[in-house]
N, C-alpha and C positions, 0 to 999 in steps of 0.2 A: 332440468331442475338441479342436477349436480353442479353444472357450470355456474348456475346462479348463486348457490351457496358457497362454492369455492371462491368466487370473487369476493364475497363478503368476508370470508375467513382470512384472505391474504391482504385485505385492505390495510389493517394496522401495520403490517410489515412494510408495505410500500410507503406508508406515511412517515415511517421512521427515518427515511432518507431525505425528506423535506425538499431539498433542491435538486434531487436527482430523479430521472425518469428512466424506466426500462420496461420492456415488454418481451414476452416469450414468443418466438416465431419458429416453428418447425424444429423444436427441440434445442434451440440456441437462443441466447439473449441478444437483443439489439439495444443500442444505447442512443439516447437523445441528449442534445444540449438543453439544459433547463431554461425555461423562459425567465425565471427569477434568479437573482443572485442573493447570497447571504450578506447581510448588512453588518459585517464585522470581520475580524481577522480569522485566519484559518485556525488559530489556537482557540479562539472563542467558539468557533463552529464545533471543533472536536469536543470541547467541554460541554457543549449544549446537547450533544447526542447521547443522552442517558440510555443505557441498555444496548447501545450499539458500539460506541467508541470509548467507553469508560477506561478500558485497559490501556489504550494508546495514550489517553490523557494522563493516567496515573504514571505511565512510564516516562512521559515527557517531564512531568512535575518532579520526578526523582532525580533527573540528570544533574550532574554537578556543574555543567557549563551554562551557556546562555541560550540554549535552544528555545526555551520557553519565551524569552524576550525576543528572540529572532522571529518566532512565528507570530508575534504580536506586532511586529514592525510593519506599519502600513506603507512605508516608502520602499520596501523591498518587494521582490516578486519571486514566487516559488511555484513548483509543481509538487504536490504532496500526494503520495499513494497511501491510502488509509486502510490499515489492517483492522478488522473488526474484533470484537470480543472473542468470537469463535476462533480466530487465528491464534490468539494468545492462549486460549484454553487448550487447543490442540498442542501447542508448543510445550506448555507446562505439563500436560498429561504425559507426553512422550519423555520429557526430561525426568519427571519424578518416577516413572516406571523404571528407567535405567538407574536412577539413584537408589531405588528400593532394591534392585538386584545387587547393587554394589554395597548395600548396607548403610547407605547415607540417608540422612533426614530429608524430607521434601522441602522444596523451595517455593516461594511465591514471588510475584513481581516486587513485593516489598523487601524481599531478602536476597533477590538475585543480585550478583555482583554488578554494581552500578557502572563500572567502567566498561564491562562487556555490554551492558544494556545500552549505554550511550553509543557505542560503536554500531550496534544493530539498528537502533531507532533512527539514527542519522542517515542510514541508507535509503530510507523511505522519503526523505526530503531532498528535492532536486533544486539546484540553483537555476533560476530562470523559469520561464513558462513554455510548456510544450503541449500544444493541443493535439488532438487526434489528426487533424489535417497536417500539422507539422510533421508528426511521426510517420504519417503515411507517404510522405514525399520521397522517402528513400526505401528501396526494395527491402533491404535488410534492417531497417530501422536506424537508430542512431544512439551514440553514446550519451548518457545522461549523467552530468556531474553531481553526485550526491554531496551532502554536507559532511559525510564521514571522511576521515583522512586516510589516504592510501599510503600506508607505511612501507609498502614494498617498492614504490616508484617515486621516492622523494626527489629524485634528480630530474624528473619529467616536468619541466616548467610549463609545458603546453596545457596541462590540465590543472596546474596550481595545486597539486597534491590531492585533488578530489578523488575519492573512490568512485570508479565509474560503474554505473548500472547501464542497462540497455532498455530501450523502449521501442516497440514496434506496434503499429496500428494495422489491424486487419478488419475485414468486413465479414459480417455474418451472412447466412443464407436467408434470402427473403423471397417468398412466393416461388420457391423451388429453384431460384436462380442462385448459383454458387457465387459468393462474393457480391451479392446484389443488395445486401442489407446495410445497416448502420455500422459505424466503426467502433471497435473496442481495442483495448491495449493489452499487449503481452509485456509484462514488466519483469526483467531478468536481472539477477545478480550474476555478473560475469565471472566472479571468482578469480579475477585477474588473469583470465585466459581468453585467447582469441578463438578457441574451439568451442562451438556451441554445445558439444556433448557434455561439457563440464558445467554449463550454466544451470542455475535453478530458476525456474520461471513461474510467475503467478499471473493469473488473468484478472481482469477488472469486472466488477458487477455493474458499475455505472461510471460514467466519465464526464469530464468537462464541467464539473460543478465549479461555481465561482464564489470565492470570498474576496474581500477587498485587496488582499495581498497574495492570493494564490489561486491556481487551478487545482481542483481536488478530484481524485479518482478513487472510488471505493473498490478494494480488492475482494474477491470471492471468499466465502467463508471456509472453503477448503484449503486456503493458503495457510501454511504453518509459519507463524512469525519467526523471523530470523533467517529464512532461506537455508534451512538445514544446519545452522550453526548454533542455535539456541541450546540444544542438548549438549553438544560437544563442549561449549564454553561453560555451561552450567555444571558439568561433571568435574571441572577443575576446582570447584569450591569444596 
């Protein structure tokens, strides 16, 4: 009886992701490629997800550059990692706790420094498409060229000044078999280091969602937007 009502309670949450599917198996989530695709741009998808991706949409709309237009361009191809409202709430709570200790007024997404916000948001948008199958082809994953500019390696023409993130696809446990389940992605901010101990990593809740111009992966709610930089940058205001 408990299982019956539990399924009823979680149904609205699952429906909020529309084109994504996931299931729990042995304490871990597995991920499936959705049958249907979103009939629009990734920007339109983000704006359509009320109650889930509002904060990400607000952040994109505030940016001074052309990221909004970029994410509506149907002739381009991107891989976008989607931080949910919970990720922004966590980041803002941590920032404003520190600002309160320092005697500073709280900030919101509407008042956070727009240049810092631009830098952080663009790290979630990757040039090109990278499926779980692509990312699982290399044992250690692969570099992912984000749309953020890497100001520390401007002489490196091989990456065209892209700030490099990292993506690795791993398998969940299924039916008691280790690595026998579906693929999920570990998405990391490399912090300009080759040493993994300095990386900040987020996991995906669902993967391989398709908009007309992007692959979309939803990050888990425990991810703090900004990969541990949101507070540090926000304290400078």
